[in-house]
C-alpha positions in Angstrom: -42.3 -90.3 13.6 -43.4 -88.0 16.5 -47.3 -88.6 17.5 -48.9 -85.7 19.0 -51.7 -86.8 21.6 -54.7 -84.8 22.3 -56.8 -86.2 25.3 -58.5 -85.0 28.7 -56.5 -87.0 30.5 -53.5 -87.7 28.7 -51.4 -91.3 29.0 -48.4 -89.9 30.4 -46.8 -93.6 31.6 -43.6 -93.3 33.6 -41.9 -90.1 31.6 -40.9 -87.3 32.8 -42.8 -84.4 31.3 -42.1 -80.9 31.1 -45.2 -78.5 31.3 -46.3 -75.4 29.8 -49.6 -73.7 30.0 -49.9 -71.2 26.8 -52.2 -68.4 26.6 -54.1 -68.6 23.2 -55.1 -71.7 20.4 -52.4 -69.4 17.8 -49.5 -70.4 20.1 -50.5 -73.9 21.1 -50.4 -74.3 17.2 -46.9 -73.2 16.7 -45.1 -74.4 19.1 -46.7 -78.1 18.6 -45.6 -77.2 14.7 -42.3 -76.5 16.0 -42.1 -79.6 18.2 -43.2 -81.9 15.4 -40.5 -80.8 13.1 -37.8 -81.8 15.5 -39.8 -85.0 16.9 -36.1 -86.6 17.0 -35.5 -85.0 20.3 -39.1 -86.2 21.9 -40.5 -89.3 23.2 -44.4 -88.1 23.3 -46.0 -84.5 23.6 -49.5 -84.1 24.8 -51.6 -81.6 24.0 -54.3 -80.7 26.5 -56.4 -77.6 25.6 -53.6 -74.2 26.0 -51.4 -77.1 28.0 -48.8 -79.0 26.3 -46.5 -81.7 27.8 -43.6 -82.8 26.2 -41.3 -86.2 27.2 -37.4 -85.6 26.1 -36.2 -88.7 24.3 -33.4 -90.7 26.7 -29.9 -89.7 25.3 -31.4 -86.4 23.5 -32.0 -84.3 26.5 -29.5 -81.3 25.8 -30.9 -80.8 22.6 -34.4 -81.3 23.2 -34.3 -78.8 26.2 -32.6 -76.1 24.7 -34.8 -76.3 21.6 -37.7 -76.4 24.0 -36.4 -73.4 25.7 -35.7 -71.4 22.7 -39.2 -71.6 20.9 -40.7 -70.7 24.1 -38.6 -67.7 24.6 -39.5 -66.8 21.1 -43.2 -67.0 21.6 -42.4 -64.6 24.9 -40.3 -62.4 23.2 -41.7 -61.8 19.5 -44.7 -63.5 19.2 -46.7 -62.3 22.5 -44.9 -58.9 21.9 -46.5 -58.3 18.3 -49.8 -59.7 20.2 -49.5 -57.4 23.0 -48.9 -53.9 20.5 -51.5 -55.0 18.3 -53.9 -55.4 21.4 -52.8 -52.1 22.6 -52.9 -50.0 19.3 -56.6 -51.6 19.0 -57.8 -51.0 22.1 -55.7 -48.0 23.6 -55.2 -46.4 20.5 -57.9 -47.0 18.1 -56.0 -48.1 15.4 -57.9 -50.6 13.6 -56.7 -50.7 10.7 -54.4 -53.8 10.2 -51.8 -52.3 7.7 -51.4 -49.0 10.1 -50.9 -51.5 13.3 -48.4 -53.7 10.7 -46.2 -50.0 9.8 -46.3 -49.0 13.6 -45.1 -53.0 14.9 -42.3 -52.6 12.5 -41.7 -48.9 13.6 -41.3 -49.8 16.6 -39.2 -53.2 16.1 -36.9 -50.7 14.3 -36.6 -48.5 17.6 -36.1 -51.4 19.6 -33.1 -52.6 17.5 -31.6 -49.4 17.4 -32.4 -48.8 13.6 -33.7 -45.5 13.9 -31.5 -43.2 14.9 -32.6 -40.3 14.6 -35.2 -41.3 17.8 -33.7 -40.3 20.9 -35.9 -43.3 22.9 -33.7 -46.0 23.7 -35.0 -49.2 25.2 -33.1 -52.1 25.9 -34.6 -55.4 27.3 -31.6 -57.1 28.3 -32.3 -57.4 32.1 -36.2 -58.5 31.1 -34.7 -61.3 28.8 -32.4 -62.3 31.7 -34.9 -62.5 33.8 -37.3 -64.5 31.3 -34.0 -66.8 30.5 -33.6 -67.7 34.5 -37.3 -68.7 34.7 -37.6 -71.2 31.7 -34.1 -72.5 33.7 -35.8 -73.2 36.6 -39.0 -74.4 34.9 -36.5 -76.4 32.9 -34.7 -77.7 36.3 -37.5 -78.6 38.5 -40.0 -79.8 36.0 -43.2 -77.9 37.4 -45.9 -76.2 34.9 -44.8 -73.2 33.9 -48.0 -70.5 32.9 -47.0 -67.8 30.7 -50.1 -65.4 31.7 -48.8 -65.9 35.3 -45.0 -65.1 33.6 -46.3 -62.1 32.1 -48.8 -61.2 35.1 -45.8 -61.4 38.1 -42.8 -61.0 36.7 -42.4 -58.9 33.3 -44.3 -56.2 34.4 -41.5 -53.9 34.0 -41.2 -55.6 30.2 -44.9 -54.7 29.3 -43.9 -51.2 30.6 -41.0 -50.9 28.4 -43.2 -52.2 25.6 -45.7 -49.5 25.9 -43.1 -47.0 25.5 -41.4 -48.3 22.5 -45.2 -48.6 21.2 -46.1 -45.3 22.1 -43.0 -43.5 20.8 -43.7 -46.1 17.5 -47.0 -44.4 17.0 -45.3 -40.7 17.2 -42.7 -41.4 14.8 -45.7 -43.1 12.7 -47.8 -39.8 12.7 -44.5 -37.4 11.9 -43.9 -40.1 8.8 -47.7 -39.3 7.3 -47.6 -35.9 8.4 -44.0 -35.8 6.0 -45.4 -37.7 3.2 -48.1 -35.6 3.0 -46.3 -32.4 2.8 -44.0 -34.3 0.0 -47.0 -34.9 -1.5 -48.4 -31.5 -1.3 -44.8 -30.0 -2.8 -44.7 -32.3 -5.7 -48.3 -31.2 -6.4 -47.1 -27.6 -6.4 -44.2 -28.3 -8.3 -46.2 -29.7 -11.3 -48.3 -27.1 -11.6 -45.1 -24.8 -11.5 -43.8 -23.7 -15.1 -40.1 -24.2 -14.9 -37.9 -20.5 -14.8 -34.8 -22.7 -15.6 -34.0 -25.7 -17.7 -30.9 -26.9 -15.1 -29.4 -25.8 -11.7 -26.5 -27.0 -10.3 -26.9 -27.5 -6.1 -23.5 -27.7 -4.6 -23.9 -29.0 -0.7 -21.1 -29.0 1.6 -21.5 -27.3 4.9 -24.4 -25.6 3.0 -26.0 -25.3 -0.4 -25.0 -23.1 -2.9 -27.4 -22.9 -6.5 -25.5 -22.3 -10.0 -27.6 -21.8 -12.7 -27.1 -24.0 -16.5 -23.8 -21.7 -17.4 -21.9 -22.2 -14.0 -22.8 -18.9 -12.6 -24.1 -18.9 -8.9 -27.2 -17.4 -7.9 -26.9 -15.2 -5.3 -29.5 -14.7 -2.0 -30.4 -11.4 -4.4 -31.0 -13.3 -7.4 -32.8 -16.2 -5.3 -35.2 -13.4 -3.6 -36.5 -12.3 -7.0 -37.0 -15.7 -8.3 -38.8 -16.7 -5.0 -42.6 -17.2 -5.1 -44.1 -15.5 -2.5 -47.4 -17.8 -2.0 -45.3 -20.9 -1.2 -43.9 -19.3 1.7 -47.1 -18.1 2.9 -48.9 -21.8 1.9 -46.4 -23.7 3.8 -44.6 -21.3 6.4 -43.2 -23.5 8.9 -42.2 -26.8 6.3 -40.5 -25.0 3.5 -37.4 -24.0 4.0 -36.7 -20.5 2.3 -32.8 -20.3 1.9 -33.0 -24.0 -0.1 -36.6 -25.6 -1.2 -38.4 -23.0 -1.4 -35.8 -21.4 -4.2 -35.9 -24.5 -6.0 -39.4 -25.1 -6.0 -40.2 -21.7 -7.5 -37.2 -22.0 -10.2 -39.3 -25.7 -10.8 -35.9 -26.9 -12.8 -36.2 -29.9 -15.1 -33.1 -31.2 -13.8 -30.9 -30.7 -10.5 -27.5 -31.7 -10.7 -26.6 -32.2 -7.0 -23.4 -32.2 -5.5 -23.0 -33.9 -1.9 -20.6 -36.1 0.6 -23.4 -36.7 2.3 -26.4 -37.9 0.7 -28.4 -39.1 3.7 -28.7 -36.3 5.1 -32.1 -35.2 5.8 -32.7 -32.1 3.6 -31.2 -34.0 0.9 -33.5 -36.6 1.3 -36.4 -33.9 1.2 -35.0 -32.6 -1.7 -35.2 -36.3 -3.5 -38.1 -37.3 -2.6 -39.6 -34.1 -4.0 -38.0 -33.6 -7.5 -37.4 -37.7 -7.9 -36.9 -38.4 -11.2 -35.5 -34.8 -11.8 -32.1 -35.3 -9.8 -29.1 -36.5 -10.3 -27.0 -36.9 -7.4 -23.1 -36.7 -7.9 -20.1 -37.5 -4.8 -19.0 -33.7 -3.8 -15.6 -34.3 -5.4 -17.0 -34.2 -8.7 -18.1 -30.5 -8.4 -14.6 -28.9 -8.9 -14.1 -30.9 -12.3 -17.5 -30.4 -13.5 -18.9 -26.8 -12.2 -19.5 -25.0 -15.5 -19.8 -27.6 -17.9 -22.7 -29.2 -19.7 -23.7 -32.6 -17.9 -25.3 -34.6 -19.7 
């Protein structure tokens, strides 16, 4: 079983030690826990304040060094990144609520991983990851102590600039999302206060939207104008689409049957968010077969 030594002057003997100077106690705790869980790679692990020194077992050099390298990379590229963003959000942008910070950081991670296709900002960290890889290889080859604080200060300036861009973009997206959710909630409250003018609406979404009443008759623009609640456009002049959202909200049907080939499109998602259980989505191909029939 691997024993971790904690001492002011650790006994090194003749072991070749690899030494790392970490930045805080949490990093030390994480690394020691990982090394302990993989103690079969290591002859000795010494912890001295923020310094961790490791001696790899003879015959396990490749696995032991690769595992150590992987954990240090994880500290730099994942744990340090999250810690850095957390500090920046609190210090520079005054996001003091831990839940808000977590949501913004999750947004930044999604942007970094390319999961937010609607966000134009693209940031790649491949060059920085390559630099970190080279630095760690050099450290492990030369067995000179490595300071993560010095690494961040002198070799990763461009990396932190990219992290700043990512978190600033995530803040903008978070604020937009908050505004959108507030907008949706206001429209839900408006809808709940309306008396339905029709029991059912058929909504066909192809290149545009077409509305049909419960008997399958198309509602032309002139019909929709007569049904429109003018106060809605006065209260939400910028956000409410007068061609589709305003008529649907004004009619406030008890049921909407939406036929679409693109259920993930933004306006479709907005309709789903507002009308919730009143909305049923069908494939567009079903529209020609079901038009004018009584859907149940």
